[in-house]
VOBA-1610 file (N, C-alpha, C; in pm, whole numbers, padded with zeros to 5 digits, always signed):
BEGIN
Unk+00102-00110-00013Unk+00009+00005+00006Unk+00089+00109+00005Unk+00202+00110+00084Unk+00277+00231+00096Unk+00372+00248-00056Unk+00366+00154-00127Unk+00445+00155-00256Unk+00353+00236-00369Unk+00225+00172-00342Unk+00113+00262-00440Unk+00112+00407-00407Unk+00106+00426-00292Unk+00067+00585-00251Unk+00201+00659-00294Unk+00327+00605-00286Unk+00462+00680-00302Unk+00478+00710-00501Unk+00392+00595-00541Unk+00403+00619-00703Unk+00301+00706-00743Unk+00186+00688-00672Unk+00080+00801-00711Unk+00114+00921-00657Unk+00183+00962-00560Unk+00213+01072-00522Unk+00315+01146-00623Unk+00428+01050-00661Unk+00525+01081-00754Unk+00479+01138-00889Unk+00376+01052-00947Unk+00287+01091-01082Unk+00229+01218-01045Unk+00151+01251-00941Unk+00094+01362-00927Unk+00169+01498-00943Unk+00304+01467-00882Unk+00398+01580-00869Unk+00453+01612-00996Unk+00473+01533-01081Unk+00557+01521-01219Unk+00490+01640-01280Unk+00576+01722-01385Unk+00524+01811-01479Unk+00434+01723-01596Unk+00344+01785-01655Unk+00292+01726-01769Unk+00368+01739-01884Unk+00358+01662-01960Unk+00412+01669-02091Unk+00347+01754-02206Unk+00378+01878-02233Unk+00321+01949-02309Unk+00187+02017-02287Unk+00105+02011-02397Unk-00029+02048-02379Unk-00146+01956-02369Unk-00099+01854-02387Unk-00202+01719-02410Unk-00318+01709-02314Unk-00289+01721-02176Unk-00402+01711-02086Unk-00499+01828-02097Unk-00421+01951-02141Unk-00510+02062-02161Unk-00619+02049-02274Unk-00536+02020-02386Unk-00638+01982-02507Unk-00724+01859-02484Unk-00720+01777-02422Unk-00803+01668-02365Unk-00913+01709-02285Unk-00875+01799-02191Unk-00989+01871-02110Unk-01071+01958-02203Unk-01020+02035-02305Unk-01117+02113-02385Unk-01196+02020-02487Unk-01109+01907-02518Unk-01193+01830-02618Unk-01327+01766-02519Unk-01295+01740-02401Unk-01405+01675-02338Unk-01518+01779-02341Unk-01464+01891-02277Unk-01594+01999-02261Unk-01639+02020-02374Unk-01582+02032-02497Unk-01658+02053-02644Unk-01755+01930-02658Unk-01682+01836-02659Unk-01795+01681-02670Unk-01903+01702-02599Unk-01887+01725-02477Unk-01996+01740-02375Unk-02105+01838-02441Unk-02045+01942-02467Unk-02143+02055-02504Unk-02235+02032-02636Unk-02139+01964-02744Unk-02234+01939-02857Unk-02320+01829-02836Unk-02297+01712-02737Unk-02388+01607-02735Unk-02510+01657-02632Unk-02476+01721-02566Unk-02598+01798-02455Unk-02689+01892-02557Unk-02618+01962-02644Unk-02709+02054-02732Unk-02793+01960-02811Unk-02745+01856-02877Unk-02817+01753-02969Unk-02918+01704-02912Unk-02884+01646-02785Unk-02997+01578-02702Unk-03088+01646-02680Unk-03091+01784-02658Unk-03206+01875-02577Unk-03266+01906-02733Unk-03205+01950-02819Unk-03284+01968-02948Unk-03374+01848-03003Unk-03299+01706-02973Unk-03387+01594-03035Unk-03508+01590-02948Unk-03511+01637-02820Unk-03638+01626-02695Unk-03693+01752-02690Unk-03669+01849-02805Unk-03757+01960-02803Unk-03916+01927-02847Unk-04004+02012-02767Unk-04142+01990-02776Unk-04172+02071-02943Unk-04283+01997-03013Unk-04326+02071-03122Unk-04391+02195-03090Unk-04400+02295-03177Unk-04486+02430-03143Unk-04403+02536-03099Unk-04305+02503-03036Unk-04189+02611-03007Unk-04107+02660-03133Unk-04051+02800-03102Unk-03965+02841-03237Unk-03854+02768-03239Unk-03776+02784-03356Unk-03656+02711-03357Unk-03543+02784-03250Unk-03563+02929-03268Unk-03445+03000-03192Unk-03474+02953-03026Unk-03604+02940-02994Unk-03630+02922-02851Unk-03559+02787-02807Unk-03584+02688-02894Unk-03540+02540-02878Unk-03388+02530-02886Unk-03323+02613-02985Unk-03172+02618-02977Unk-03131+02690-02877Unk-03195+02804-02828Unk-03146+02865-02683Unk-03141+02807-02576Unk-03264+02721-02549Unk-03296+02623-02445Unk-03199+02519-02439Unk-03125+02444-02561Unk-03076+02335-02566Unk-02897+02374-02523Unk-02872+02515-02594Unk-02736+02553-02541Unk-02728+02596-02379Unk-02840+02646-02337Unk-02837+02680-02197Unk-02814+02543-02131Unk-02891+02449-02160Unk-02887+02318-02067Unk-02740+02254-02095Unk-02684+02282-02210Unk-02516+02226-02246Unk-02441+02300-02142Unk-02451+02439-02127Unk-02366+02509-02045Unk-02392+02448-01908Unk-02494+02423-01863Unk-02528+02365-01731Unk-02435+02248-01708Unk-02427+02155-01803Unk-02353+02034-01779Unk-02217+02060-01799Unk-02169+02153-01894Unk-02013+02178-01888Unk-01999+02268-01733Unk-02056+02327-01684Unk-02018+02406-01553Unk-02006+02284-01472Unk-02080+02211-01450Unk-02096+02088-01359Unk-01939+02016-01362Unk-01888+01973-01513Unk-01774+01931-01529Unk-01661+01999-01488Unk-01661+02127-01531Unk-01582+02242-01499Unk-01544+02243-01333Unk-01680+02218-01266Unk-01639+02221-01100Unk-01566+02116-01072Unk-01610+01994-01119Unk-01537+01870-01081Unk-01393+01877-01122Unk-01347+01927-01238Unk-01208+01928-01279Unk-01124+02042-01169Unk-01227+02128-01123Unk-01151+02243-01052Unk-01137+02176-00898Unk-01230+02087-00850Unk-01207+02048-00721Unk-01106+01937-00715Unk-01093+01843-00821Unk-01014+01755-00836Unk-00860+01820-00843Unk-00852+01928-00931Unk-00737+01991-00950Unk-00677+02050-00812Unk-00765+02114-00731Unk-00734+02171-00610Unk-00677+02043-00501Unk-00762+01922-00534Unk-00693+01823-00431Unk-00548+01780-00468Unk-00550+01742-00605Unk-00401+01711-00647Unk-00307+01822-00624Unk-00330+01935-00610Unk-00246+02056-00568Unk-00230+02039-00415Unk-00327+02010-00334Unk-00314+02016-00200Unk-00231+01904-00167Unk-00281+01785-00215Unk-00164+01652-00194Unk-00041+01665-00224Unk-00018+01729-00339Unk+00147+01736-00361Unk+00210+01837-00269Unk+00124+01930-00238Unk+00202+02041-00147Unk+00222+01991+00000Unk+00123+01904+00037Unk+00140+01832+00175Unk+00232+01712+00173Unk+00282+01680+00049Unk+00362+01595+00059Unk+00508+01621+00018Unk+00529+01777+00008Unk+00659+01857+00003Unk+00700+01861-00148Unk+00604+01834-00221Unk+00647+01850-00373Unk+00612+02004-00422Unk+00658+02025-00541Unk+00630+02164-00576Unk+00558+02148-00707Unk+00430+02221-00733Unk+00359+02230-00852Unk+00294+02368-00851Unk+00257+02415-00959Unk+00164+02520-00960Unk+00032+02459-00968Unk-00069+02572-00958Unk-00222+02533-00986Unk-00253+02504-01103Unk-00209+02589-01208Unk-00237+02522-01363Unk-00168+02399-01399Unk-00054+02362-01330Unk-00002+02216-01336Unk-00091+02105-01281Unk-00165+02136-01165Unk-00251+02059-01092Unk-00381+02036-01178Unk-00424+02140-01253Unk-00568+02151-01309Unk-00519+02069-01413Unk-00435+02081-01508Unk-00435+02034-01653Unk-00320+01909-01623Unk-00383+01837-01561Unk-00287+01680-01579Unk-00394+01576-01604Unk-00344+01447-01601Unk-00413+01352-01657Unk-00522+01293-01573Unk-00487+01317-01428Unk-00569+01279-01329Unk-00707+01361-01330Unk-00681+01480-01358Unk-00800+01570-01364Unk-00884+01554-01501Unk-00808+01505-01624Unk-00882+01472-01748Unk-00962+01368-01699Unk-00917+01247-01615Unk-00987+01113-01614Unk-01092+01148-01524Unk-01093+01246-01433Unk-01201+01271-01331Unk-01312+01355-01433Unk-01263+01432-01502Unk-01347+01492-01582Unk-01442+01420-01687Unk-01353+01317-01724Unk-01450+01225-01834Unk-01530+01147-01764Unk-01516+01105-01631Unk-01614+01032-01539Unk-01736+01098-01537Unk-01693+01266-01503Unk-01837+01348-01486Unk-01895+01351-01596Unk-01836+01356-01708Unk-01921+01382-01830Unk-02015+01247-01854Unk-01961+01134-01832Unk-02033+01017-01848Unk-02156+01012-01737Unk-02142+01054-01626Unk-02213+01072-01525Unk-02339+01180-01560Unk-02283+01307-01642Unk-02395+01427-01661Unk-02451+01350-01797Unk-02397+01277-01871Unk-02473+01230-01990Unk-02563+01120-01962Unk-02535+01066-01857Unk-02636+00942-01827Unk-02744+00985-01746Unk-02760+01089-01723Unk-02856+01170-01634Unk-02986+01158-01688
//
């Protein structure tokens, strides 16, 4: 167990390579936005205007994106705090844009989509 924690803390404290986690997180949010908009447009009631339906669909998609962004920020803050408490040096942007946060955001997207 101690070995697993040391490997995990070492992985959390490392710098991420390039912009891959940042682009993956942006892709996850854009995918959620597109899927939620399409889902809300398909569930639109007949008789409403197209502009109203589109506006409502985009508003619902923003709500899902805000939930995923909040999950990413909370997980990023936990990574930052754990790294700081273990004596590591990491900046907050490095803590937010890493693969652990991308994985948590992907799980949050699945939970929002299955709602």
